[in-house]
N, CA, C and O of each residue as an XYZ file, in Angstrom:
364
protein
N     -30.108    133.765      3.435
C     -31.260    134.049      3.926
C     -30.722    134.225      5.836
O     -30.086    133.403      6.497
N     -31.229    135.482      6.248
C     -30.742    135.615      7.724
C     -31.402    135.136      9.018
O     -32.446    134.566      8.701
N     -31.267    135.130     10.060
C     -31.555    134.223     11.073
C     -33.049    134.888     11.639
O     -33.880    134.249     12.284
N     -33.133    135.894     11.353
C     -34.274    137.014     12.090
C     -35.697    136.538     11.162
O     -36.832    136.699     11.610
N     -35.366    135.820      9.560
C     -36.876    135.409      8.792
C     -37.373    134.691      8.937
O     -38.170    134.304      8.082
N     -37.198    134.004     10.230
C     -38.116    132.586     10.384
C     -39.626    132.889     10.554
O     -40.390    132.054     10.069
N     -40.154    133.949     11.164
C     -41.652    134.047     11.119
C     -42.141    134.259      9.677
O     -42.842    133.317      9.309
N     -41.972    135.253      8.722
C     -42.406    135.819      7.594
C     -42.435    133.987      6.543
O     -43.302    133.657      5.733
N     -41.020    133.033      7.027
C     -40.562    132.244      6.430
C     -42.143    130.976      6.920
O     -42.914    130.272      6.268
N     -42.008    131.179      7.876
C     -42.742    129.857      8.950
C     -44.406    130.177      7.995
O     -44.989    129.422      7.216
N     -44.766    131.516      8.438
C     -45.978    131.733      7.727
C     -46.361    131.459      6.435
O     -47.567    131.356      6.207
N     -45.428    131.299      5.395
C     -45.812    130.854      3.668
C     -45.770    129.779      3.916
O     -46.737    129.115      3.544
N     -44.527    128.987      4.737
C     -45.094    127.359      4.566
C     -45.669    126.726      5.207
O     -45.681    125.511      5.009
N     -46.332    127.267      6.169
C     -47.940    126.757      6.414
C     -49.091    127.046      5.682
O     -50.042    126.265      5.702
N     -49.118    128.331      4.881
C     -50.372    128.673      3.920
C     -50.242    127.510      3.048
O     -51.265    126.953      2.650
N     -48.864    127.007      2.647
C     -48.784    126.334      1.131
C     -49.017    125.304      1.172
O     -49.480    124.604      0.271
N     -48.566    124.841      2.883
C     -48.301    123.009      3.241
C     -49.949    123.036      2.867
O     -50.504    122.415      1.960
N     -50.536    123.928      3.826
C     -51.785    123.691      4.147
C     -52.739    124.030      2.500
O     -53.873    123.560      2.402
N     -52.260    124.688      1.560
C     -53.455    125.212      0.284
C     -52.732    123.165     -0.587
O     -53.467    122.496     -1.312
N     -51.137    122.671     -0.153
C     -51.309    121.462     -1.101
C     -52.103    120.672     -0.210
O     -52.777    120.068     -1.045
N     -52.484    120.265      0.871
C     -52.721    119.270      1.499
C     -54.301    119.015      1.537
O     -54.925    117.977      1.761
N     -54.785    120.455      1.210
C     -56.359    120.503      1.204
C     -56.542    120.708     -0.465
O     -57.469    121.231     -1.085
N     -55.492    120.189     -0.866
C     -55.814    119.882     -2.658
C     -55.854    118.319     -3.056
O     -55.987    117.960     -4.226
N     -55.748    117.572     -2.155
C     -55.264    116.233     -2.176
C     -56.361    115.349     -1.066
O     -56.389    114.130     -0.900
N     -57.098    116.247     -0.491
C     -58.485    116.090      0.494
C     -59.368    115.615     -0.538
O     -59.321    115.974     -1.714
N     -60.596    114.358      0.220
C     -61.884    114.346     -0.251
C     -62.742    115.348     -0.857
O     -63.384    115.788      0.097
N     -63.025    115.811     -1.656
C     -64.213    116.872     -1.665
C     -65.526    116.834     -1.086
O     -66.299    117.568     -1.702
N     -66.114    116.154      0.012
C     -67.035    115.539      1.066
C     -66.564    115.713      2.068
O     -67.550    115.716      2.806
N     -65.478    115.918      2.852
C     -64.679    115.790      4.105
C     -65.770    116.818      4.993
O     -66.327    116.413      6.014
N     -65.965    118.129      4.467
C     -66.530    118.615      5.367
C     -67.701    119.523      4.730
O     -67.949    120.699      4.998
N     -68.453    118.549      3.685
C     -69.804    118.627      3.885
C     -70.914    118.653      5.288
O     -71.969    119.275      5.411
N     -70.436    118.014      5.955
C     -71.431    118.203      7.302
C     -71.710    119.291      8.204
O     -72.489    119.410      9.149
N     -70.503    120.382      7.429
C     -70.094    121.637      8.741
C     -70.364    122.869      7.413
O     -70.977    123.900      7.693
N     -69.919    122.665      6.199
C     -69.999    123.493      5.295
C     -69.731    123.444      3.748
O     -68.717    122.852      3.377
N     -70.756    124.157      2.594
C     -70.454    123.517      1.739
C     -69.134    123.994      1.267
O     -69.034    123.426      0.180
N     -68.041    124.712      1.439
C     -66.894    124.196      0.890
C     -66.006    123.390      1.179
O     -65.648    122.860      2.231
N     -65.589    123.332     -0.144
C     -64.430    122.065     -0.425
C     -62.888    122.382      0.560
O     -62.420    123.361      1.140
N     -62.678    121.661      0.452
C     -61.172    121.805      1.517
C     -60.439    122.763      0.608
O     -59.877    123.807      0.938
N     -60.541    122.236     -0.575
C     -59.179    123.292     -1.146
C     -59.438    124.892     -1.024
O     -58.601    125.792     -0.955
N     -61.273    124.989     -1.017
C     -61.532    126.527     -1.348
C     -61.254    127.111     -0.059
O     -60.976    128.293      0.142
N     -61.380    125.888      1.086
C     -61.469    126.587      2.544
C     -60.051    127.123      2.669
O     -59.929    128.171      3.304
N     -59.107    126.634      2.226
C     -58.128    126.575      2.160
C     -57.369    127.916      1.274
O     -56.436    128.551      1.766
N     -57.876    128.179      0.060
C     -57.843    129.673     -0.861
C     -58.028    130.598     -0.460
O     -57.362    131.631     -0.384
N     -59.640    130.123      0.063
C     -60.952    131.400      0.654
C     -60.192    132.345      1.977
O     -59.951    133.552      1.978
N     -59.973    131.505      2.872
C     -60.097    131.663      3.952
C     -58.519    131.606      4.957
O     -57.902    132.560      5.430
N     -58.200    130.121      5.039
C     -56.829    129.758      5.638
C     -55.343    130.803      5.193
O     -54.776    131.625      5.912
N     -54.982    130.363      3.633
C     -53.590    131.346      2.632
C     -53.948    132.502      3.056
O     -53.030    133.090      3.627
N     -54.921    133.062      3.003
C     -54.864    134.913      2.994
C     -54.135    135.123      4.737
O     -53.172    135.777      5.135
N     -54.940    134.397      5.312
C     -54.642    135.380      6.737
C     -53.589    135.014      7.217
O     -53.045    135.681      8.097
N     -52.831    133.371      6.542
C     -51.081    133.156      6.591
C     -50.606    134.444      6.366
O     -50.133    135.254      7.162
N     -50.813    134.521      5.089
C     -50.236    135.942      3.640
C     -50.131    136.840      4.727
O     -49.070    137.446      4.873
N     -51.372    137.077      5.768
C     -51.524    138.849      5.916
C     -50.422    138.437      7.140
O     -49.276    138.880      7.053
N     -50.668    137.885      7.870
C     -49.216    137.640      9.017
C     -47.434    137.564      8.532
O     -46.407    137.996      9.056
N     -47.678    136.908      7.475
C     -46.157    136.801      6.739
C     -45.796    137.953      6.228
O     -44.614    138.299      6.211
N     -46.945    138.820      5.663
C     -46.667    140.098      5.436
C     -46.332    141.354      6.446
O     -45.843    142.467      6.251
N     -46.655    140.897      7.225
C     -46.196    141.764      8.498
C     -45.337    141.441      8.761
O     -44.779    142.287      9.459
N     -44.568    140.294      8.572
C     -43.727    140.009      9.693
C     -42.149    139.972      8.156
O     -40.951    139.797      8.381
N     -42.603    140.130      7.210
C     -41.657    140.259      6.126
C     -41.560    141.969      6.598
O     -40.546    142.449      7.105
N     -42.311    142.435      6.432
C     -42.290    144.084      6.850
C     -41.135    144.596      7.723
O     -40.320    145.516      7.643
N     -41.422    143.572      8.623
C     -40.797    144.251      9.843
C     -39.841    143.282      9.943
O     -39.470    143.003     11.083
N     -39.364    142.715      9.041
C     -37.821    141.892      9.132
C     -37.123    142.252      7.747
O     -36.183    141.606      7.282
N     -37.777    143.506      7.074
C     -37.548    144.020      5.804
C     -36.602    142.454      5.001
O     -35.374    142.380      5.005
N     -37.501    141.394      4.404
C     -37.734    140.537      4.163
C     -38.309    140.882      2.415
O     -39.521    141.026      2.251
N     -37.640    140.959      1.557
C     -38.848    141.245      0.280
C     -38.713    140.506     -0.614
O     -38.627    140.912     -1.773
N     -38.659    139.142     -0.259
C     -38.714    138.070     -1.111
C     -40.029    137.160     -0.426
O     -41.024    136.648     -0.939
N     -39.537    137.222      0.928
C     -41.037    136.452      1.794
C     -42.103    137.094      1.276
O     -42.914    136.281      0.832
N     -42.497    138.412      1.126
C     -43.321    139.646      1.367
C     -43.860    139.544     -0.163
O     -44.950    140.009     -0.496
N     -43.040    138.933     -0.989
C     -43.505    138.871     -2.413
C     -44.320    137.577     -2.162
O     -45.486    137.344     -2.481
N     -43.500    136.856     -1.565
C     -44.323    135.046     -1.527
C     -45.419    135.223     -1.236
O     -46.213    134.786     -2.069
N     -46.060    135.928      0.050
C     -47.439    135.968      0.478
C     -48.076    136.800      0.021
O     -49.297    136.852      0.169
N     -47.375    137.665     -0.658
C     -48.637    138.457     -1.959
C     -49.218    137.000     -2.259
O     -50.191    136.463     -1.729
N     -48.356    136.493     -3.259
C     -48.570    135.225     -3.968
C     -49.959    134.195     -3.238
O     -50.869    133.595     -3.810
N     -49.552    134.354     -1.442
C     -50.234    133.544     -1.134
C     -51.917    133.671     -0.620
O     -52.935    132.994     -0.758
N     -51.569    134.844     -0.015
C     -53.220    135.623     -0.569
C     -54.029    135.970     -1.637
O     -55.151    136.471     -1.559
N     -53.346    135.651     -2.749
C     -53.884    135.398     -3.901
C     -53.716    134.264     -4.706
O     -53.103    134.116     -5.763
N     -54.219    133.666     -4.175
C     -53.768    132.384     -4.238
C     -55.315    132.158     -4.600
O     -55.112    131.892     -5.785
N     -56.304    132.091     -4.508
C     -57.509    131.621     -4.805
C     -57.412    132.460     -6.593
O     -57.160    131.897     -7.658
N     -57.719    133.947     -6.339
C     -57.816    134.289     -7.716
C     -56.364    133.659     -9.019
O     -56.325    133.919    -10.222
N     -55.572    132.996     -8.384
C     -54.945    132.834     -9.506
C     -55.084    131.250     -9.802
O     -54.564    130.737    -10.793
N     -55.972    130.390     -8.675
C     -56.076    129.287     -9.256
C     -57.630    129.367    -10.349
O     -57.790    128.924    -11.486
N     -58.344    129.921     -9.677
C     -59.297    130.544    -10.764
C     -58.562    131.195    -12.332
O     -58.570    130.486    -13.339
N     -58.121    132.224    -12.341
C     -57.600    132.317    -13.710
C     -56.579    130.926    -14.250
O     -56.274    130.963    -15.442
N     -56.135    129.915    -13.555
C     -55.226    129.120    -14.501
C     -56.350    127.782    -14.801
O     -56.226    127.061    -15.791
N     -57.333    127.618    -13.878
C     -58.457    126.776    -14.131
C     -59.626    127.134    -15.396
O     -60.341    126.413    -16.091
N     -59.444    128.450    -15.314
C     -60.201    129.255    -16.376
C     -59.388    129.136    -17.992
O     -59.872    128.939    -19.107
N     -58.258    129.307    -17.635
C     -57.729    129.240    -18.973
C     -57.214    127.728    -19.357
O     -57.063    127.669    -20.578
N     -56.978    126.805    -18.876
C     -57.429    125.302    -19.000
C     -58.208    124.721    -19.403
O     -58.051    123.763    -20.160
N     -59.815    125.389    -18.782
C     -60.988    124.928    -18.870
C     -61.472    125.702    -20.396
O     -62.286    125.077    -21.077
N     -61.171    126.508    -20.707
C     -61.981    127.322    -22.036
C     -60.772    126.672    -23.386
O     -59.541    126.666    -23.377
N     -61.709    126.201    -24.392
C     -60.820    126.166    -25.638
C     -60.533    127.151    -26.157
O     -61.081    128.253    -26.157
N     -59.357    126.664    -26.778
C     -58.474    127.827    -27.500
C     -58.885    127.611    -29.116
O     -58.392    128.336    -29.980
């Protein structure tokens, strides 16, 4: 990885760390402010913004792997819903 790929990587890592941390936070942490749970807030609002900034930096830096990883970060909520639906439905 080159030296100039730091911004796209930092955006991806910030989004990923926030999603992982928010998974372990208590569900009623934000009930005084919003009805969203911390994981929902992270996957619906925060992670897509980190991913958008990361995609912009990845295109600028021509870091195609980071572009793909930031696309996954943008789609973290639909990916989570897909896995949750798959695990919750009987087969």
